[in-house]
ROTOR-308775 format. One line per field, with one value per residue: residue in three letters; z, x, y of N, C-alpha, C in turn. Coordinates in nm, 3 decimals, m for minus. Example, Ala and Ser with C-alpha at 12.3 -4.5 7.8 and 13.67 -1.06 7.14 Angstrom:
REM residues 2
aa (ALA  SER)
n_c3 (0.780  0.708)
n_c1 (1.319  1.285)
n_c2 (m0.569  m0.225)
ca_c3 (0.780  0.714)
ca_c1 (1.230  1.367)
ca_c2 (m0.450  m0.106)
c_c3 (0.780  0.787)
c_c1 (1.320  1.290)
c_c2 (m0.330  0.003)
***
This chain:
REM residues 139
aa (MET  ASN  SER  ILE  GLU  ASP  LYS  ILE  TYR  ASN  HIS  ASP  THR  ASP  ILE  ASP  ILE  THR  HIS  LYS  ILE  ASN  SER  MET  GLU  LEU  ASN  ASN  TRP  ILE  ASN  HIS  LEU  GLN  TYR  ILE  LYS  LYS  GLU  LEU  SER  ASN  PHE  ILE  SER  ILE  CYS  SER  LYS  GLU  LEU  ASN  SER  LYS  LEU  GLU  SER  PRO  VAL  VAL  ILE  GLN  ARG  PHE  LYS  LYS  LYS  GLN  LYS  GLU  ASN  ASP  THR  LEU  LEU  ASN  ALA  LEU  LEU  GLN  TYR  ASN  GLY  ALA  ARG  ALA  LYS  ILE  ILE  GLU  CYS  GLU  ASP  THR  GLU  CYS  ASP  MET  VAL  TYR  ILE  SER  GLU  HIS  GLU  SER  TYR  ARG  ARG  SER  TYR  ILE  TYR  HIS  LEU  ASP  LYS  TYR  ARG  ARG  LEU  LYS  ASP  GLU  PHE  PHE  ASN  SER  ILE  LYS  GLY  LYS  PHE  THR  LEU  LEU  LYS  ILE  SER)
n_c3 (2.372  2.505  2.511  2.477  2.745  3.020  3.263  3.429  3.485  3.707  3.570  3.308  3.005  2.907  2.658  2.648  2.852  2.743  2.518  2.652  2.797  2.582  2.464  2.662  2.656  2.394  2.408  2.581  2.418  2.215  2.360  2.441  2.193  2.110  2.295  2.225  1.975  2.038  2.175  1.973  1.803  1.967  1.987  1.719  1.685  1.876  1.777  1.531  1.594  1.861  1.892  1.647  1.557  1.715  1.657  1.486  1.247  1.003  0.987  1.216  1.262  1.033  1.083  1.310  1.193  1.009  1.187  1.306  1.101  1.077  1.331  1.320  1.119  1.236  1.462  1.340  1.217  1.444  1.560  1.368  1.380  1.644  1.617  1.452  1.620  1.752  1.637  1.748  1.925  1.766  1.709  1.694  1.717  1.795  1.596  1.475  1.694  1.722  1.496  1.559  1.785  1.676  1.500  1.685  1.810  1.601  1.573  1.822  1.798  1.601  1.737  1.955  1.815  1.688  1.915  2.029  1.827  1.835  2.095  2.071  1.885  2.035  2.241  2.091  2.004  2.251  2.341  2.143  2.197  2.441  2.668  2.510  2.591  2.830  3.157  3.281  3.546  3.812  4.033)
n_c1 (13.537  13.232  12.961  12.760  12.685  12.544  12.672  12.979  13.262  13.524  13.699  13.682  13.829  14.014  13.920  13.673  13.540  13.537  13.371  13.131  13.077  13.050  12.821  12.629  12.639  12.552  12.287  12.186  12.210  12.026  11.785  11.774  11.757  11.511  11.348  11.397  11.282  11.007  10.986  11.049  10.834  10.632  10.714  10.683  10.409  10.308  10.413  10.285  10.019  9.928  10.124  10.151  10.048  10.192  10.458  10.729  10.823  10.786  11.002  11.095  10.934  11.003  11.274  11.259  11.130  11.325  11.528  11.397  11.393  11.669  11.718  11.567  11.708  11.962  11.884  11.778  12.012  12.167  12.012  12.036  12.312  12.329  12.210  12.398  12.612  12.593  12.755  13.000  13.080  13.192  13.444  13.785  14.031  14.240  14.234  13.981  13.818  13.896  13.787  13.515  13.530  13.635  13.428  13.228  13.326  13.303  13.024  12.973  13.078  12.902  12.657  12.704  12.749  12.498  12.334  12.435  12.368  12.090  12.032  12.112  11.924  11.687  11.746  11.759  11.493  11.351  11.459  11.360  11.089  11.064  10.908  10.686  10.454  10.190  10.139  9.869  9.666  9.589  9.330)
n_c2 (14.106  14.015  14.103  14.401  14.583  14.768  14.746  14.775  14.587  14.469  14.307  14.389  14.502  14.798  14.876  14.742  14.880  15.137  15.095  15.029  15.263  15.438  15.329  15.380  15.657  15.706  15.611  15.804  16.034  15.970  15.958  16.225  16.361  16.265  16.389  16.657  16.652  16.638  16.880  17.067  17.025  17.124  17.395  17.475  17.441  17.622  17.863  17.872  17.896  18.025  18.231  18.347  18.598  18.771  18.743  18.890  18.803  18.543  18.384  18.263  18.033  17.890  17.844  17.680  17.461  17.381  17.308  17.098  16.907  16.863  16.759  16.523  16.390  16.351  16.202  15.968  15.875  15.818  15.619  15.416  15.378  15.288  15.036  14.915  14.894  14.656  14.473  14.505  14.313  14.124  14.208  14.140  14.246  14.531  14.723  14.697  14.765  15.031  15.148  15.159  15.324  15.560  15.625  15.674  15.903  16.083  16.096  16.204  16.464  16.562  16.551  16.729  16.967  16.998  17.024  17.261  17.448  17.425  17.513  17.779  17.870  17.845  18.029  18.267  18.279  18.304  18.544  18.710  18.721  18.832  19.050  19.089  18.985  18.969  18.860  18.669  18.767  18.576  18.525)
ca_c3 (2.442  2.480  2.485  2.522  2.851  3.098  3.383  3.412  3.582  3.732  3.471  3.175  2.951  2.880  2.535  2.689  2.930  2.647  2.441  2.740  2.823  2.456  2.448  2.755  2.604  2.274  2.452  2.634  2.303  2.148  2.447  2.437  2.062  2.108  2.371  2.141  1.869  2.097  2.206  1.846  1.759  2.050  1.944  1.588  1.709  1.948  1.685  1.423  1.644  1.966  1.880  1.508  1.541  1.796  1.601  1.385  1.120  0.993  0.981  1.338  1.237  0.932  1.147  1.393  1.103  0.957  1.297  1.325  1.000  1.116  1.449  1.273  1.044  1.332  1.542  1.259  1.201  1.571  1.578  1.280  1.440  1.763  1.570  1.395  1.729  1.799  1.578  1.823  1.990  1.670  1.697  1.750  1.729  1.833  1.477  1.463  1.805  1.696  1.396  1.634  1.873  1.589  1.452  1.798  1.826  1.493  1.611  1.937  1.745  1.534  1.841  2.028  1.723  1.675  2.043  2.040  1.734  1.885  2.212  2.022  1.825  2.145  2.305  2.001  2.009  2.378  2.343  2.051  2.248  2.573  2.682  2.417  2.648  2.968  3.231  3.334  3.691  3.861  4.169)
ca_c1 (13.419  13.122  12.837  12.758  12.586  12.574  12.751  13.124  13.319  13.668  13.777  13.668  13.946  13.990  13.837  13.537  13.484  13.512  13.250  13.015  13.051  12.999  12.683  12.545  12.634  12.467  12.147  12.151  12.191  11.901  11.675  11.772  11.706  11.368  11.285  11.407  11.182  10.878  10.995  11.041  10.695  10.557  10.750  10.621  10.266  10.284  10.442  10.187  9.885  9.917  10.216  10.162  10.023  10.287  10.592  10.759  10.864  10.759  11.131  11.109  10.872  11.086  11.398  11.224  11.103  11.455  11.596  11.324  11.444  11.806  11.708  11.521  11.818  12.063  11.823  11.775  12.150  12.210  11.940  12.102  12.444  12.306  12.189  12.524  12.708  12.580  12.864  13.124  13.119  13.267  13.580  13.888  14.158  14.231  14.199  13.835  13.765  13.924  13.690  13.393  13.559  13.647  13.294  13.155  13.377  13.244  12.885  12.974  13.095  12.777  12.556  12.735  12.726  12.352  12.282  12.475  12.286  11.952  12.025  12.120  11.795  11.593  11.781  11.715  11.347  11.305  11.498  11.274  10.952  11.068  10.837  10.574  10.338  10.158  10.091  9.735  9.660  9.494  9.290)
ca_c2 (14.155  13.923  14.174  14.540  14.604  14.888  14.719  14.769  14.493  14.483  14.230  14.449  14.571  14.941  14.884  14.703  14.992  15.245  15.059  15.036  15.405  15.494  15.282  15.457  15.794  15.703  15.601  15.935  16.123  15.932  16.005  16.371  16.403  16.235  16.497  16.777  16.634  16.679  17.022  17.140  17.015  17.219  17.531  17.501  17.453  17.749  17.975  17.872  17.928  18.125  18.344  18.389  18.742  18.848  18.730  18.991  18.742  18.399  18.314  18.183  17.903  17.822  17.798  17.565  17.348  17.336  17.239  16.973  16.813  16.829  16.673  16.391  16.328  16.304  16.096  15.847  15.828  15.758  15.492  15.318  15.354  15.206  14.900  14.864  14.869  14.517  14.395  14.527  14.187  14.045  14.262  14.053  14.317  14.671  14.801  14.691  14.845  15.172  15.196  15.194  15.437  15.678  15.656  15.732  16.040  16.161  16.120  16.294  16.600  16.599  16.571  16.851  17.078  17.010  17.073  17.400  17.526  17.422  17.601  17.917  17.900  17.867  18.155  18.375  18.281  18.360  18.686  18.786  18.737  18.897  19.175  19.101  18.918  19.002  18.744  18.682  18.770  18.476  18.562)
c_c3 (2.406  2.448  2.531  2.624  2.933  3.215  3.350  3.526  3.596  3.626  3.328  3.132  2.931  2.758  2.568  2.763  2.836  2.567  2.528  2.769  2.697  2.430  2.539  2.705  2.482  2.312  2.510  2.520  2.236  2.229  2.441  2.304  2.048  2.186  2.289  2.029  1.918  2.123  2.079  1.792  1.837  2.010  1.813  1.604  1.775  1.855  1.575  1.470  1.738  1.942  1.740  1.490  1.616  1.739  1.489  1.248  1.119  0.987  1.101  1.316  1.138  0.993  1.238  1.306  1.044  1.065  1.325  1.226  1.034  1.235  1.408  1.200  1.138  1.418  1.465  1.238  1.328  1.598  1.490  1.336  1.563  1.724  1.518  1.504  1.786  1.747  1.649  1.885  1.896  1.652  1.767  1.762  1.758  1.715  1.458  1.572  1.777  1.589  1.466  1.723  1.792  1.538  1.563  1.820  1.720  1.525  1.732  1.891  1.677  1.634  1.914  1.941  1.709  1.801  2.061  1.950  1.782  2.004  2.169  1.960  1.932  2.215  2.221  2.005  2.138  2.390  2.254  2.105  2.386  2.569  2.590  2.473  2.790  3.034  3.281  3.485  3.736  4.005  4.241)
c_c1 (13.301  12.990  12.849  12.646  12.631  12.668  12.899  13.180  13.469  13.752  13.765  13.798  13.911  13.900  13.693  13.468  13.449  13.385  13.124  12.977  12.994  12.855  12.587  12.529  12.542  12.320  12.099  12.126  12.057  11.782  11.662  11.716  11.558  11.291  11.285  11.304  11.044  10.877  10.983  10.898  10.607  10.587  10.681  10.471  10.233  10.305  10.337  10.051  9.887  10.004  10.222  10.145  10.125  10.429  10.612  10.785  10.829  10.888  11.150  11.053  10.956  11.214  11.372  11.197  11.232  11.529  11.529  11.373  11.586  11.807  11.666  11.632  11.923  12.008  11.820  11.914  12.200  12.138  12.000  12.239  12.431  12.285  12.317  12.626  12.698  12.694  12.998  13.172  13.199  13.411  13.679  14.023  14.133  14.191  14.048  13.770  13.782  13.832  13.562  13.415  13.570  13.510  13.212  13.198  13.318  13.097  12.876  12.987  12.967  12.667  12.580  12.712  12.576  12.292  12.315  12.389  12.141  11.937  12.030  11.987  11.691  11.620  11.735  11.563  11.299  11.343  11.405  11.133  10.948  10.993  10.717  10.445  10.315  10.102  9.950  9.741  9.550  9.460  9.231)
c_c2 (14.067  13.991  14.319  14.552  14.722  14.864  14.708  14.683  14.517  14.414  14.285  14.515  14.718  14.959  14.848  14.818  15.108  15.217  15.070  15.182  15.471  15.451  15.358  15.601  15.802  15.694  15.734  16.034  16.097  15.981  16.156  16.421  16.372  16.342  16.627  16.770  16.680  16.829  17.107  17.138  17.114  17.364  17.567  17.522  17.587  17.868  17.985  17.920  18.047  18.249  18.404  18.539  18.828  18.843  18.830  18.928  18.593  18.316  18.223  18.043  17.824  17.767  17.678  17.442  17.292  17.257  17.106  16.867  16.768  16.734  16.532  16.317  16.271  16.191  15.965  15.788  15.760  15.627  15.382  15.279  15.264  15.060  14.836  14.831  14.728  14.431  14.417  14.397  14.096  14.094  14.169  14.121  14.464  14.758  14.808  14.778  14.994  15.230  15.240  15.316  15.566  15.722  15.724  15.876  16.132  16.194  16.214  16.440  16.648  16.631  16.703  16.974  17.105  17.072  17.221  17.490  17.533  17.516  17.748  17.960  17.927  18.000  18.274  18.390  18.349  18.507  18.769  18.807  18.802  19.029  19.191  19.041  18.967  18.877  18.771  18.679  18.676  18.512  18.445)
***
């Protein structure tokens, strides 16, 4: 494989295609975690200021802060992994390629697990604030 790029060609090997798809997937994960980082910051800000008096427990803020640290940890790991993937072009055998593919699968499981836990936290948060607010009537 000469380089990792997004375009898939007819002459690409199955391994080349796998590496390209994995690179696209990794970039998607990174973008998503960067968005989650902003979203968590907003949740923490809202809970600390606007919703502080309406929340039954300060645990909500603590859980968002914990998830923020976990998100940062995974994001940093994926950014480092993304940089290390540049060496894929040096692979000359299937064994080398499989190391990268196995590592990617491990990161995929970590990402999916993190995403599942984050979604559950958001669902719990929204369920806990249901019915506690009234909408302003705009005339």
